[in-house]
N, C-alpha and C positions, 0 to 999 in steps of 0.2 A: 481953412478949407481946401486951399492948394498944397499945403504943405501935408495934410492927413492924407489926401490924395495921393500924392507923392510918396508918403512913406506907406501905405497900402500899396502901390505899382512896386517898388523895391523890396517890400516884404515878400510879394508873391516871385518874383523874380528868384528871388533865394531859395524860395521854397522849391520850385522848378527846376532850380539848376543842381540843387544838392538833394536826388532824389533819396539815397538811402537815408540820409540823416532825416528829411521829414517823414518819411514813410515809419520810421521808429518811433518818430515822437507822437506822431497824429496818432498808430494805431493805439500806443501805450497810453495815450489821453483818454481815446474815443474807449477803451474798454474799461477803463476806469470811472469815467465820465458816465457811461452808460448805468453802472450800479449805483451810481449816487442819484441820476435821475430817477430810477425805480423807487429808492427810497424818497426821493422827494415827491413824487407820484403817491406813495404810501402816507405821509405826512400830511398832505395837500389834503387825504380821502380822510385821515383821521381826525383832523381840526375841522372838516366841514361839518361836523354833525350839531343840527339844533339850529341852523342859522336864520330858519326861516320864520322862528316864533318871534312876533310883532313886539312881545316885550320881553326878550330873552336876557335882558340886564338884569328884570326886578325876579327872574323866576329862582327859585330853591328846591332842592331837593334835601331832604333830611336823612342823614346816615345814624349809624347807632353805632357806639364803639362801649369799651367796658367803662364802666362807671370811674368817673373822675379820673381815666387814661386816656390817651390820644392813641389805643391799639385796638387790633383786632376788630379792625371795621367792617362794616358789611352796609350795603345800600336801602337795605329797608328799616324798618320801624313800626313803631307801634299803630295799630289802628285806631285808637279814639285818640291820637294825638292829632291830629289834621283840625277835628270839630273843638279841641279845648284853644288851640291856638288861634282860631278865626271868631272864638267868643270871648275869649279874654285877652287879648291882644289887639287894639285900636290899629296898629300900624299894620298888622297880616290882611291885605284887602281881599285874597283868597285863599283857601287851601283845600285840597283834595286830597282821597284815602283811595286808595287802589290794594286788591290782596289778589296774590297771584294763582290762586288753587283753582284754576277752573281752566280747563283744556280738553278736547276730545272732538265726537262728531255731532254735526250738526245734521241732522237727517229731515228729510222733507219728502213725503209720498217715497218714491224709491231710489232717491239722490241723497249721496251724503256729500259734505264736505268737511276736511279736517283743518284744524287750526289750534293755536293756544292765544290765551289773551288776560283778561283780568276783569275780577268784580271792581268795578267804579263806581263814584258818585259823579252827579252832573256838573260839579263844580271845575271836574276835569276840564271841560271844554272851555272853562272862562279862564284856563292858566295856559294850558298850548293849545297852538293853532290845529284843530282837527278839521278838515273841510267836508262837509256832508255831500252826498249825492243825493241821497233821499232822506226825508226826516227831519226834528227839528232839535239841534241841539241843548236849545233849553228845558226840553222835555223829555229829551229820548231816553234817560236813566234813572226818572223818577219812581216809578212802578215796579214794584216786584216780577221778575220773570221777564225783564225788558230786555230786550239783546241788541247789540248793534255789531253790524259784520263789515267786513272789508268788502268792496266790490269784486273781488277777485271769488271770493264766496258767494256772494250772491248771484254772481254768472253763472257758478257750477249748480246753486241747487234751483235757481228760478230763470234763466235764461233771459229773454228782453222782457220777462213780466217785472211790474213794479214788486219788490219786498215788502212792502211795508204793509203792514197789519198780518203777514202769511204765520202762522203757527206752525213750530220747528220743536222738533225731540230733541233733547240734547244728553248725549253717553259722555260723562266726561272719563278719560283716560290718563289724567295727571300729565297732559303734553305740555311742555312750557311755551311762554311765546315767540322763544327763539329758535323753537323747531329741532333743538340737538337732544334734549332732553325727551324721551320717549317713556311715557309713563305703563306701569303693568299691572294697574287696577282699573276697572271701569266700572263706576257707579252712573247710575240713573238720575240725573237732575231732575226731569220733567219735562215739561212742555214750557217753549217760551215763544213770547211775541216778537217778532222783526219791527224795532222801531227805530231805525235807521241803518243808512248804507254810507259807508266812508267811500270817500275819494282817495286814491293812492297817494301816499304821502310823497310830496314832489322831491325831496332829498333827503339826505342821511340822517335817522333819528334813532336815538339812543331806548326810544321804545317802542320795538317792533311788535305789532301784533294783528291777529286775524278776527278778534271778536272783542267785545264788552260787555260786560252782563250788570245789571243793575245792583249796586251793592249791598241793597234792602232784602236782595234774593238770599243772600249767603245765610243770614240767621232761621230760614224755613228749611234747608238743605236736611238731609236726612244724617243723623248722628254717625261722625265719625269720617265724613267723606269730606270735611275740610279739619284744618287744624284746630279752629276754634270756631263757635257761634256765636260766641259774645260779642257784645260791640264795646264792651268796656274793658276787653283784656288787655292789660299794660304788658303781660309776661312773653305774651306772641311777639317776637320783633324780626320774625324770619321771613314771614311771607304777605308783608304788608310794605306800600311805601307813601309817602306823604310827599305832595308838592305844595308849595307855597308859592302866593305872588304878591311882594312886598307893595306897599305904597311909594306914589315917586317920593325920594328923598329918603327914604330909609333902605338899609341894605343889611349886609350880613352880619356886623357886628351888632346891628338892633336884633335881628332873628336868634343869632347866638345866645344872645344874653337872655331873650325869653326860653328857650330850649335849655340852657343851665337851670333857669329858675323852675321850669317843668322836670325835668331831672331830678332835683333835688327834693322836689314835692312828693313825686310820686315814688322815687326809690331809695330817697335817702334812710328812711326808716327800715326796710327791710334788710333781712340778714344774708340771702342768697337772691341771685337772679335781678341784679340790678346792672341798669344800664344808664348809658350818657347818649345825648344826642348831638348832631352834627352838620352844620349849616353850611351845604354844599352849591355854589352856584352852578346852574346849568352848563355855564361855557367850560368847566372844570370836571363834568362826568364823563367827557371823551376827550381825549384818553385820561385814565386814570391810574393810579397804581393798583396791587394786590389786594383786591377785596372781596369778599363773600357776596352772594345772594345778586349779582349785577343782575340788569335786565337786557344786556345786549352782550355780544362778544366783540371786544377789540382787541388792538395791540396795548398793553401796560405801558405806560409812560417808561419802564426801565427798559424794557424791550426795544421801542422805538430809540432810546438812548443809544444802548448797545450797538444795535443794526448801523446807527448815523456813525458812532466812534468809528466801527470796523470798515464802511466806507471810506469816511475820509482818511483811514489809514492807507487803504488803497489811491485814494486819491492823491495823497500827500508822497507816496512812490512814485506816482507816475509822473508828479511836478517835481520833486528831486531827478527824476530820470531827465527829464526836460531840462532842469536846469545845469545839470551836470554835462550834458551833451554838449550845450550851450555854452559853458565856461569854456570847455575845451576848444569849440570850435573857434571860439572866439578868438584863440592864437592864429588861426588861417585870416582873420579879418582885421587885423591891425593894422594894414597898410589902408583898406580902406577907411577905417575912422582917423588915421593919421593926416589922412587927404583932406577926409571933409574939415577936420579941426583948422589945419591951416589955409582951407577954402574960407572961414568963417563961422564954420558952425560950432556951437556952444554943447556945455554939457546937457542942456536938458533936451536939446533937439536931438544929441545922439542917444540918449536915454530913449526920448520918444519913438524913436526909429525901431530900437531893437524890443521896447515894451509893444510894439503895433506889430512887430513880426511874431511874437508870442499870441500877441490875442488872434491874430488871423490863423495860427498853428490850430490855436484853441477853438475857434469858430467852425474849422473844418473839422477840427475832432467832434464835434456838437453835430454835426450832421452825420458822420458815420455813428457816434452813440446813438442817437435817437433810433436808427436802423435795427441796431443791436437790443435798444429798449422792447421792440415790438418782440422780437424773440425771449427775452427777458419776462415779461407780461405774460406772454404766452404758458411761460414754464410754470410762472408762478400761481396762474389758474389752474393748472394741474395738481396742486401740492393739495395735502387732505386738508390745512388749515385753512385754505382758500376758501371752499365751500361754506366754513362755519362763520370767518370772516366777512364774505361776499364784497371785498375790494374792490371797489370803481375804479378804473381804468381810463375814464373817458376825459380825453387831454382839452383841458380849456383853454382861454385866452390867458387866464394865471398861470397855468400850467406853462404855457410855451413862453411869458413873459420870466417866470424863476427861472426856466432852463437857459434863456438869453442870458440873463444876469449872473446866474451860475457859472456861463463859459466864460464871460469878460473876466471875472473875478478869479477864474482858474488859469486865464491868461495871463493876468496883471502876476498872480503871486509865481506863477512858474518861469516868469519873464524877469520879475524885479531883482533878482542877484546879477542875471548875468548883463543887464542894462545897467545898473549901478557900477559895478568894476569896469565895462566896457568905456563908460562915460569919462570913467576917471583917467584911463590911459593917457601918459604922457606922450605927446605929439613927436618930440623931439628923440624918444628912445622907442621907433618903431616897432620893436621885435622885444620887448620886454615881457617877461615870462609872466602870464596871470598866477601861476601855479604858485606865486611865491609867496600870496597871500596866506597867512596862517591862521585858522581858527583855536588852533592845538599848539601845542611847542612843537610838536614833530610830525604835524599832518596839516595838509595842505586840505581846503575847504573840497575839494573833490573827492579827496579820499575820505574826509569825514561823511559827506554824503551816498558814498558808495558803501560805507559800514554801515549807516542806519539802513538803507536797500537791502543788504545782505541780510542783516538782524531782523528786520521786519519779515522777511521770507522765511528764515530757518526759526522763529517763534510760530508763524502760521503753520510750517509744515508740522513740528511737533505736536502744536493743538490740534490739527487734522487725525493726525497718528492717534492720540490719546481719547478722541470723539468718537472715531470709529471702533477704539477698543471699548469705552463705555459702551457703545450704543449695541456692539454685540454682546456683552455682558448682560444687558438689560433684557436683549432680546432672547438670551437665554437663559433668564433668571429662574432658579428651584425655587417655587413658591411654598413646596412643601406641602402642596397636593397634586393630586392628578388631574390634568387639565383635557388629556389626549382623550377623544372619542365620546366626548360628554355634549349632548345637546342641550342647550338652555330654550325652555319654551315659557314663553310668557302666559302665566295664568288670567291676567284681567281681575280673575273672580276666585278668590279661595277656594269657594266650593268646586270650582272645575278640578281641584287637584285632585281630589279622591276618585271621581270618574275615570280621569284618564291616567291614573296610575294602576287602577284596579283591571281595567281595559288593556293596557299593556303587559301585565301578569302572563298573558299565553303566548306573548309575542318572542321569537325565537333570539329575534336579532338583538334583544332589548335583557340584560344581565340586570341591573338595579334602576330604580328611580328613587329619588330623592326629592324634598321641596326645601326651598329657601326664600327669605324675603330680598336679597341683592345677591349679586355676583361676585364673591370673593376676587380678590386681586384687581379689582375694575376701580380702584379709587375712592371709590362711594363709602362712606361708615356714618353708623348711627351711633348718638353718643347719650349717655344716661349717668345717672349719680347712683352709686353702690354705698350703702352702709353694713359697716358690719357689726352688729350686735353687743360684739366684745367690745366694741370702742364706737358706741353711740353717736358722741360728737363729732367723729370724723366721716366726713362724706368723700369719696374718692370717683372722680370721673372714670367712665371705662367705655370702653366701645360695645357695641351689641349688635346683633342680628339674630333673624330668627331660622332656626333650622328643623327637620324631623329625623327620626332615626336613620332614614335610606342616604343622607346626604353623607353622613360618615363613610358608607361602603361605597358611593358613587364616587367622591373624591378621595377615597381610600386615606382618610385621616388616622393617626393613630391615637389611640386610647391608651396614655401611659397610667390612667390609674383609675379606677372604680368602674363603671359599666357605662354603657351609650344610653341614649334616652330611651325611653318606653315607645313601642311602635305605634301602641292607640295613642301618643301624645298626653302630654302633663305639662301645666303651664307652672305648676311649681318646682319642678325639676330643671336644671340647667346643667350645663358645662362650660368648664373655663378654661382658658390656655395655662400656661406653664407661666407666662408674664404674670399673669393674672396671680398666681398663686403667691408671687414675690410680692407684687405690689400690695395684697391683701394681707400679706404676714401670717401666713397660712403654716410656714415653716418646709414642710415637703409635701410631695402631690400625694402621699398618703394618708396625711394628715388633713390634706383638704377635703376629703371625700366625707359627705355627713354635712359639713358645714353648713349654718344657716346664713343667706345675707338678707338684705331688704334693698330692693332694685325698684327705682323710679320707673310709676307706669304712668304717664300722663300725668296728671295732677294727683296721682294717688301714689302709694307704694304699697309694693307688693312682695311678700315673704316667700322666700324661695331657698330650696336646697341644691346644693352641689352633687349632683350623681357621678361627674367623671371630669378627668381632664386629660386635655389633648393635646400632643407635643406643639409648639409653637408652630405656625404658617402663617406667610404673609397676606391677608386678607385685605390689608391697603395696597397702594401702588408701591412697586420696588424701590423707589426713591425715599423710603421712610422708613424709619426703625420700627421693628415688630411691637405692637403695645397691647395692653392686656384687654383681652376681648370674654364677654358674657355671650352664651351661646342659650336662645331661650328657645322656648317648643312651644310656639302660640300657631295653632293652624291658621287663626284669622288673619293673619299676619305674613302668609306665605305670599310671593310674587311671580316663583318661578319654580318649573318643573326641570329637574336636571336627571337627563337619561343619560345614562351609558349603552352605547351601542357598539356591535361588533364593527370591528374596521373593513370587513370585506362588506362589498356591494351597500354603500353608505346612502346610494342614490335613489335603490329600491326601500331602504330602511324609511329614509325622510319620507318617502310616499307613504307606506305605511303609517307612519307616526301621524302624517296629516289627516289620513283616510280616519285614523282612529279618533283622532280630536275631533274633525267634522262630526262624526257619529255621536259621540258623548257628549260633547259642548257645540251644537250648532249655533247659539247665539253668540261665539265670541270666535273672534278671526284668529287661524295658525301664524303666530309667530315666533320663529324659531333663529339661535344662529349657534354656530360650533363655539364652545368655550374658548380652545386655544385661539382661535381666529379673533373674538371678541377682546381677549387681552391683548393679541398681538396690535389688532387696531387702535388700542388706546397709546400705543410706542410710535405709531406711524407719524404723529406730530413731532416726537423726539425725530424722526428719520427727516421728517422736512427740515428743522432747523438746521441739523447737521449737512443736508443737503445745500441751503444759504450761506451756510459758512463756509464749506466746502468749496463751493463756486468762490466766493470772494477771496479764499485763502489761494485758489489757483491762481485768480486774476492778478493778486499782490507778487506770487511767485513769477507768473508769466513778465509783468511788466518790470520787475526786477532782471529778468532775464534778457527783456531786450534791451533795458540800460546797459546790462554787463556784454551783450554783444555790441552795443553801438561803441562804449566804451574800448572795450578789445579791439576792434576793427580800424578806430580811429588811432590808437596806441602804434598799432602795426603799422597803421598807413603814414605817420608822422616818424617814426621811426627807421622806415623804408632805407633811407640811406646810407644811415648808420647801421643799417643790417648786413646792405653790400659792401660796405666796409671792413665790417669783423670778418665775412666771407672771405673775401679777398685775402684777408691776415690769417687765415687760416681755421675760422671758428666753424665747429660741425652745426647740423642742422639743430640737433641736441640740445646743443649748448645755446645756441638763440631761443631756443623754446623755453629754457628756462629762464634765462633772462628776461623774455617779455611777460613770462608769466610769475615771475617771483613776486611782484610787486602785487598785481591781483591776489597771491596767496596770502600773502602777509595781510592783505585788507580781512579776506575771508577769516583768517584766524582770529582777529581782533574781532570781529563781527559775534564768531562763536563763543568766543569768551564774555562778551555782552550780552548775547540772547539765550543761551544756556539757563544763568538764572532768572531771568526776566520771564522765560517761557514755564519754569517749574513754578512761579509765582503767582503767574496769571492764571495757570490750570488749575491750580490747586486750590484757587477762589471757585471756580463753577464745581471742580468735583467736590467741594464739602458740602454742596447741596445733596447730595446721595448718598442715603445712608449705607447702600453697597455699592462700593467703587471700586476702579481699578488703580493700581499703585502708580506714579510717576516716576518709574523704574531706568535704567541704564537702557533697555530696549528702545522705548519712544524716542530718546533723545538721541540714539546712535541711529536710527531710521533718519531721523531728522535732518542730523548733521552728513551722515553719508549720502543721501538724496541729494540735499545742496551743493556738497563736496563732486560729485558727480557730475552734474549741470553744469557747474560752473569750470571745472576742469575740461571738461566737454568741448564748451563755448571759447575759452581761453586759450587752449591747446589748438584746436582747431583753428582758429583766425592766427596764431602765432605761428603754426605749421606752413600757413598758406601764406604769410610774408618771410616765413625763412627759406621757402624753396625757390624763390624768385632767383633769376639770374643776374647778379651783380650788374653784369653788363648793361642789362636793362634800366636799372635802379639810378647807375652813376653815370649814364650817358648824355646828361643833361649837363653835367657840372665840368 
């Protein structure tokens, strides 16, 4: 203990004596460490889901994959699966089924509360731990039209009154439990009885919800309000979820075996629509990979991995910076080490002294890193994706413990190499040069570390340039349709369209009105199967959505062959895009006109005729290739009105639209967005990612510059007498600057040779995810190389100039 106290005292003295060295190292470590602490906070948050469930080790959710393939995974499954597992497999202690097709307004007298949730059976409360404020979980979801609501919703509707037994109306609006996806259809589900009120969930959950309705209600709902009313529907694996509680001693392998048996029994003999099931432990639900139909928003595992790798690279750069400076400074401490060894200190004690210094600096850095972390947390909360992820930044004892351990590990890693080499110094040769140690044939260890730092910085700079270019490319993406001055209005009820469109006919600020089932370019799409009667055995997948004739004019879509859909509507006529003409082997666009197709229509197939061909436009998100598209014309499927307005006085125009809507559709709210802003919002998450990567890149560059500044300053200081002698012998200032800068420029040249191919390879990997992408040309590489050259030359030359202008009398007077 006495030795440790002595090590810390000496470390602190060295820290305060060498202020510039200490400041550079503490600042570099603190800045880098703060980002790593932020990632640690996010990791703690993402791995804290569902830890409060008593039987969490025995709980599983069943996912769906493609038949006998481990791909195309979704978190959803078939509705009858829960009952089949419970009845036929004794090791299944309990199972529960959920359906996600409920969410909207709960109305009580003149009050209403909005939220999403699930149809569920009462077994759910035997598997997952839900705490009830009011009601009995054993009976709460037994009867049809029973409703369990959150305490927040109960407070809005009933205040301090008891909610139990109250009758409420429910208007479904297809709002999801995540509150991200707001629906655009409204259906009256009738009246429900409140049978329970849930306490707030104490910790993070993968199943956020505001209400649960009894599953038995689903089969009595109006036709078309849910995907399927049938209790024995094995084809719908998209809107249902299955939870299983296994008996003690039984695990994942047992459940997976049962699921494979069920999959083979149900789907094995089918020709189409075949699925397999996959057992996923509760602990593996968050975080998870990229899968469909998730019940919550979280960071995918690969994103957490990428963020962690990026931040560790920044941390590595800071550690290299510390190591480089420490190895260089060790040359000034060889006398101290020699005296210690002559006085009896062994290698372990010398090693412990230098490791202690590194840990002390790391702990000092931790203090400042924590202060910087507060700013980073504030910045992250302002990002678009944060409002959906709802990351918790509450610092716990666990977080502080991890912070402390992380700081100690960073200190040990950063100080390991200097401590090892200083401990090996021979006391007989007090002035032996540490830099003679080689890790490459002609490159000392300090030079190698400088090259690594330069390379990391250059890779980051080139990556940021390319990311900004790609972001601008996406934000200025040409969708192939006119999105300017188009107001999208949610219909909630398809019948609202005709009244609204007719009322707008006399509005001089409105030029055209159209209807559509989704917003093109927003990333959403519907899929269907299309059969060409000329090849009846071939079924081709295609995207589709519904429009009316007005949408062609609103979006200024070009019809390259045939004619527009009829104004009065017809579900027998369709438009297709040029890609579909190619996929369906129709030959030319003109040859496609009048062709007959069979389109899947729910469980039935509909005969349709091609009325026209539209020029390809991007109805999917910009990162995807253009795919085949069928534009149907069913007025019952319309979900949005598209209103083309004049660019002048748009505030007045919007007020007029709202007034008209309330007049003709008084029972539905007026909900609108500008299409260009809606599509722009979709890309804000990309902007957030670029901001995060940009920050990390800036930190990597900043730390490298700190290291370069430290090394340039140190080199100039250690050669001050040599410079004085050279000036005395006639060397000019410019010659001395070249002398001091030449070594750094050689290292920078090596770094450029190594970093440019690496940057090309790394950036090509992520650019491959974009169908429409910028190219990795000479310009971004030249910008990156030029940027790091300017910074490096500025730092090195400035320090060399300071050393070169020192009067030789001052530098040599001690000799």
